[in-house]
N, C-alpha and C positions, 0 to 999 in steps of 0.2 A: 491528394490523399486517397483518391479512389482506388480501390483494389488492394490497399494496404491491409495487412492482417491485424486483427484486434484480438487481444488476449483477455481471458477471464481472470477474476481475482485469484482463483485457485492455481491457474497456470503461472501468474506472476509470483505467487507465494512460492510455488515449487521451484521456479527459476532462481528466485532471490533468496531462498533458504530462510524463509520467515513464515509466520502464521498467517493464514488468510485474513484474519481479523486485523492484523497490522496493515496489510495492503489495502483493505476496505477503509479503514480509518484515515489512512493517508489520501486515499482517492477522494474522500468526502471533502477534504479541505484543499484540494489542489486541482480543481476544474478538470477532472477526468470525465470523459463522455460516459453517459449511462442510459440504460433503457429502463422504463418503468417509473413508478411513483412511489413516495412514501417509503415504507419498509420493504418494498419489493424491488428496490433498485438493483440493477445488475450493471456493474461498472465494466467498461471495455477499454483496456489500456492499448495505446499505440506503442511503437518502439521507442518514441521520444518520451512518452510517459514512464516507461520502464527504466529508461536511462535517468530521468529525473528522480525516480524512486530509489535507485541504486546509489545516487549521489546525496541522498538526504543525510542530515546529521543524525548519527545514531546516539541513543541515550547512553549516558556514562554509567559506571557502577554506582549503585546507591549506597551512600555511607550511613550507618546507623550509629546512634549515640552509644558510646560504651557504657554498659550498665554495670560494670564491675566497680566496686567502691574500695 
């Protein structure tokens, strides 16, 4: 894996057409390499991580209770 490119959260978000927060939250729970500690973590995605991120199950539409009586 030496020499392979690593991508930042902002780069992944732009590529996958999502918010940076979405990519960051996904990275926290899916063993993505990071630099730093605590609140200063900077995640670095590999090509394989980006592929797994793209294949994640997307949330469905939220259904709200009909308030009309």
